[in-house]
C-alpha positions as CSV (number, residue, x, y, z in Angstrom):
1,M,-93.4,-75.3,-106.8
2,N,-94.8,-78.7,-106.0
3,K,-93.5,-78.4,-102.5
4,F,-95.2,-75.0,-102.0
5,F,-98.4,-76.4,-103.5
6,G,-98.3,-79.3,-101.0
7,V,-97.8,-77.0,-98.0
8,S,-100.6,-74.8,-99.2
9,I,-102.9,-77.8,-99.3
10,L,-102.0,-78.9,-95.8
11,L,-102.6,-75.4,-94.5
12,L,-105.9,-75.2,-96.2
13,L,-107.0,-78.6,-94.7
14,A,-105.9,-77.4,-91.3
15,L,-107.9,-74.3,-91.6
16,I,-111.0,-76.3,-92.7
17,A,-110.6,-78.5,-89.7
18,V,-110.4,-75.5,-87.3
19,V,-113.4,-73.9,-88.9
20,G,-115.3,-77.2,-88.8
21,A,-114.5,-77.6,-85.1
22,F,-115.6,-74.0,-84.4
23,L,-118.9,-74.4,-86.3
24,Y,-119.6,-77.8,-84.5
25,G,-119.0,-76.1,-81.2
26,V,-121.4,-73.3,-82.1
27,K,-124.0,-75.9,-83.2
28,V,-123.7,-78.0,-80.0
29,G,-123.8,-74.8,-77.8
30,A,-126.8,-73.4,-79.7
31,E,-128.9,-76.5,-78.7
32,R,-128.5,-75.1,-75.1
33,G,-129.4,-71.6,-76.0
34,D,-125.7,-70.5,-75.6
35,A,-124.0,-70.5,-78.9
36,F,-120.5,-70.5,-77.4
37,F,-121.0,-72.8,-74.4
38,F,-119.2,-75.8,-76.0
39,I,-116.2,-73.7,-77.1
40,R,-116.0,-71.9,-73.7
41,S,-116.3,-75.2,-71.9
42,Q,-113.2,-76.5,-73.7
43,S,-111.2,-73.5,-72.6
44,D,-112.5,-73.9,-69.1
45,K,-111.4,-77.5,-69.1
46,L,-107.8,-76.6,-70.0
47,R,-107.7,-73.7,-67.6
48,S,-109.3,-75.5,-64.6
49,L,-107.0,-78.5,-64.6
50,N,-104.2,-76.3,-63.3
51,S,-106.3,-73.6,-61.7
52,P,-105.7,-73.0,-58.0
53,S,-108.4,-71.1,-56.0
54,E,-107.9,-67.5,-54.9
55,D,-106.3,-68.5,-51.6
56,G,-103.7,-70.6,-53.5
57,L,-105.1,-73.9,-52.6
58,A,-106.2,-76.4,-55.2
59,K,-109.9,-76.4,-55.8
60,D,-112.1,-79.5,-55.5
61,R,-112.8,-80.8,-58.9
62,V,-115.8,-82.6,-60.3
63,H,-114.9,-84.6,-63.4
64,L,-117.7,-85.7,-65.7
65,V,-116.9,-88.7,-67.9
66,G,-119.0,-90.5,-70.5
67,D,-120.6,-90.2,-73.9
68,S,-122.6,-87.4,-75.5
69,L,-125.1,-87.3,-72.6
70,I,-122.2,-85.9,-70.6
71,A,-120.5,-84.0,-73.4
72,R,-123.6,-82.0,-74.4
73,G,-124.6,-81.1,-70.8
74,D,-124.5,-77.7,-69.2
75,W,-123.1,-78.7,-65.8
76,R,-122.1,-75.2,-64.6
77,G,-124.6,-75.5,-61.8
78,L,-122.3,-77.9,-60.1
79,K,-119.7,-75.2,-59.5
80,N,-119.4,-73.3,-56.3
81,A,-116.7,-71.1,-54.6
82,S,-114.4,-74.0,-54.0
83,R,-115.3,-76.4,-56.8
84,V,-114.5,-76.5,-60.5
85,V,-116.2,-78.7,-63.1
86,V,-114.4,-80.4,-66.0
87,N,-116.4,-82.1,-68.7
88,F,-114.5,-85.0,-70.3
89,G,-117.5,-86.3,-72.3
90,R,-117.0,-87.6,-75.8
91,G,-119.8,-88.3,-78.2
92,G,-120.2,-91.7,-79.8
93,I,-118.1,-93.7,-77.3
94,T,-119.1,-97.1,-75.8
95,T,-118.1,-98.5,-72.4
96,G,-115.4,-100.6,-74.1
97,M,-114.0,-97.6,-75.9
98,L,-113.9,-95.6,-72.7
99,E,-112.2,-98.4,-70.9
100,N,-109.5,-98.6,-73.5
101,Q,-109.0,-94.8,-73.6
102,W,-109.3,-94.2,-69.9
103,E,-106.9,-91.4,-68.7
104,P,-105.7,-91.3,-65.1
105,V,-106.7,-87.6,-64.9
106,Y,-110.4,-88.6,-65.1
107,A,-110.2,-90.0,-61.5
108,D,-107.9,-87.3,-60.2
109,C,-110.7,-85.4,-58.7
110,Q,-112.9,-84.8,-55.6
111,D,-116.0,-86.3,-57.3
112,L,-116.5,-88.2,-60.5
113,V,-119.7,-88.5,-62.5
114,L,-119.9,-91.4,-65.0
115,W,-122.7,-91.7,-67.6
116,I,-122.1,-94.3,-70.2
117,G,-123.9,-97.2,-72.0
118,T,-126.2,-95.5,-74.5
119,N,-124.1,-96.3,-77.6
120,D,-123.6,-99.9,-76.3
121,L,-127.4,-100.5,-76.2
122,M,-128.0,-98.8,-79.6
123,Q,-125.4,-101.1,-81.1
124,S,-127.3,-104.1,-79.5
125,L,-124.3,-105.1,-77.4
126,P,-125.2,-107.7,-74.8
127,V,-126.2,-106.1,-71.5
128,P,-124.1,-108.5,-69.4
129,S,-120.9,-107.6,-71.3
130,V,-121.7,-103.9,-71.1
131,L,-122.2,-104.2,-67.3
132,E,-118.9,-106.1,-67.0
133,A,-117.2,-103.1,-68.8
134,V,-118.9,-100.7,-66.4
135,G,-117.6,-102.7,-63.5
136,R,-114.1,-102.3,-64.8
137,L,-114.6,-98.6,-65.3
138,L,-115.7,-98.4,-61.7
139,D,-112.5,-100.0,-60.7
140,K,-110.6,-97.3,-62.5
141,A,-112.9,-94.6,-61.1
142,A,-112.2,-95.8,-57.5
143,A,-109.1,-93.7,-57.5
144,A,-111.3,-90.6,-57.2
145,H,-110.6,-88.8,-53.9
146,G,-114.3,-88.4,-53.1
147,Q,-117.4,-90.1,-54.3
148,V,-118.3,-91.7,-57.7
149,F,-121.7,-91.0,-59.1
150,V,-123.2,-93.2,-61.8
151,M,-126.1,-92.0,-63.9
152,A,-128.9,-94.3,-65.0
153,L,-129.6,-94.3,-68.7
154,P,-132.7,-92.3,-69.7
155,H,-135.8,-93.9,-71.1
156,Y,-135.3,-93.0,-74.7
157,S,-138.2,-91.9,-76.8
158,K,-136.4,-92.9,-80.1
159,S,-137.1,-96.5,-81.1
160,A,-139.1,-96.8,-77.9
161,A,-140.3,-100.3,-78.8
162,W,-136.9,-101.7,-77.8
163,A,-135.2,-98.8,-76.0
164,A,-137.4,-98.5,-72.9
165,P,-137.4,-102.2,-71.9
166,V,-133.7,-102.7,-72.6
167,A,-132.7,-99.5,-70.8
168,Q,-134.9,-100.5,-67.8
169,H,-133.2,-103.9,-67.6
170,F,-129.8,-102.3,-67.9
171,N,-130.6,-99.7,-65.2
172,D,-131.9,-102.3,-62.7
173,S,-128.7,-104.3,-63.1
174,L,-126.6,-101.1,-63.0
175,R,-128.1,-100.1,-59.7
176,E,-127.1,-103.4,-58.1
177,L,-123.6,-103.1,-59.6
178,V,-123.1,-99.5,-58.5
179,T,-124.4,-100.2,-55.0
180,E,-122.1,-103.2,-54.6
181,R,-119.1,-101.1,-55.6
182,G,-119.9,-98.4,-53.0
183,A,-120.7,-95.7,-55.6
184,V,-123.8,-93.6,-55.7
185,F,-126.5,-94.5,-58.2
186,V,-128.3,-91.6,-59.8
187,A,-131.9,-92.6,-60.8
188,T,-132.1,-90.3,-63.8
189,N,-135.6,-91.1,-64.9
190,Q,-137.0,-90.8,-61.3
191,V,-135.3,-87.4,-60.9
192,L,-136.9,-86.2,-64.2
193,G,-140.3,-87.8,-63.3
194,V,-140.1,-90.1,-66.3
195,E,-142.1,-93.4,-66.1
196,S,-141.8,-94.9,-69.6
197,T,-140.5,-92.7,-72.4
198,M,-138.9,-89.3,-72.2
199,Q,-141.2,-86.3,-72.3
200,P,-140.8,-83.9,-75.2
201,Q,-139.7,-81.1,-72.9
202,F,-136.7,-83.2,-71.8
203,S,-135.6,-84.6,-75.1
204,L,-134.1,-82.9,-78.2
205,D,-134.2,-85.9,-80.5
206,G,-135.4,-88.9,-78.5
207,V,-131.9,-89.6,-77.1
208,H,-130.2,-86.3,-76.1
209,L,-131.5,-84.1,-73.4
210,T,-132.7,-80.5,-73.3
211,M,-131.4,-77.6,-71.1
212,E,-134.4,-78.1,-68.8
213,A,-133.5,-81.8,-68.2
214,Y,-129.8,-80.9,-67.5
215,A,-130.8,-78.2,-65.1
216,I,-132.9,-80.6,-63.0
217,L,-130.2,-83.3,-63.1
218,T,-127.5,-80.7,-62.1
219,R,-129.5,-79.6,-59.1
220,H,-130.0,-83.1,-58.0
221,L,-126.3,-84.0,-58.5
222,R,-125.2,-81.0,-56.5
223,E,-127.5,-82.0,-53.6
224,L,-126.1,-85.6,-53.7
225,M,-122.5,-84.3,-53.7
226,E,-123.2,-82.1,-50.7
227,E,-124.8,-85.0,-48.9
228,N,-121.9,-87.4,-49.7
229,E,-119.1,-84.8,-49.2
230,P,-116.3,-86.4,-47.1
231,E,-115.3,-84.5,-43.9
232,K,-112.2,-82.5,-44.5
233,P,-109.4,-82.6,-41.9
234,R,-109.5,-79.6,-39.5
């Protein structure tokens, strides 16, 4: 009887976890106007990792790696006939956490997009140490078959008294680091036309971005990828 009761409790907890994950996915997707985007994207992630194109050849893959700014994004605009997009974003992670949890599959792609650092700055971690961690991430990302794109941090409207100056200092140093490593720096704020703090139409809560902001960034990234696409052997 006690054994049966224990198994029942475990099954109930498992069910609660599944329902909780489902509801979280709906909530995240609803912020984009697509209630099932998050859940569908997870299915797309698993399917696309082993998905050949219709002619039997492996598709070019774009892997997006980073924190919630990546995880919450609708990046479907990066897809084309020969390209699949896999979102490896995870909310709440820092550069150090990503460095320790880095998986080789992240860089097994045609192009890699890295967007990380927000949680570091919000935890008041020293900018130099954060940049050192980014440098080590770029070393890991160098295994990508194509180009690596590094996104600048947005000018947050939440806690703007500290966020804007710190983010700007971080971005200036990040640009130098990325250029030195031969990666492509994506000037997020310039692309969005943001000069000091994020406009309301681009920000959900002062940190995370809206669908409109992601649409603009996705178009810009796609153009950059096409400009930097390596020549394929004939």
